[in-house]
N, C-alpha and C positions, 0 to 999 in steps of 0.2 A: 504494500500500500504506500502511496506517496505521502508527503508531509501534510498536505492540506487534508487529505482523507483521514489521516491519523488525528489531526487536531479536531476535525469535525466530530469524529467518533467519540473522542474523550469528552468534548464539550457536551455532546448529546447525552452521555450516560453518567458523567461524574458531576454531581451537585457541588462538591467542594471546589473543583476546578472552575466550574461555571461561576460560582460565587467569587472566586479569586479574580477572575477576568472582569466580571461585570461590576462588582462592588469596589474592589481595590484598584483595578487598572482602568476601569471605564472603557473596556473593549468588549464588543459583543460578537456573537456568532457570525453575523453578516459582515463584520469588519475584516474577516480573514478571507483571502483569495489566493490564487496561485502566486501572485507577485508579492503580497505582503508577508506571507509565511517564509519566503526566501530572502526578504530584505532585512538587513541589519542596520540600515540607515534610518534617519529620522523619517517617521511616517510608516515605517515597516514594523512588522511584528515578529521578526525572526527569532529574537531571544525569547519572547513570550511563547512562541510556538514550540521552541525547544523545551521550555519549562513544562508546557502542557503535555507534551509527549512523554517527558520524563515522569511526570506524575501519573499519567495514564498507564505507563508500564508498572509503576509501583503499586497502583490500585488494581491492576489486573484487567483493565479495559482493553488494552492492546498488548500484543506480544512483540518484544523487541525483534524477534526473528522475522516478523511479518513486514518490517519496515524496509523500504527501498533505500 
């Protein structure tokens, strides 16, 4: 699965990660797309996407072996 798909899956199923994004970071599901998840520049969400994936693996919503 690609990075965007992984982020979307975790956000869909993990309430704690969704709360982190929405309440703490003010970033919502629709703010992620193919470009923003890969961008580490201002306006991008690359670092947050990496954190979401890391937490998704920890919580068991995605398997690290399934990532591209």
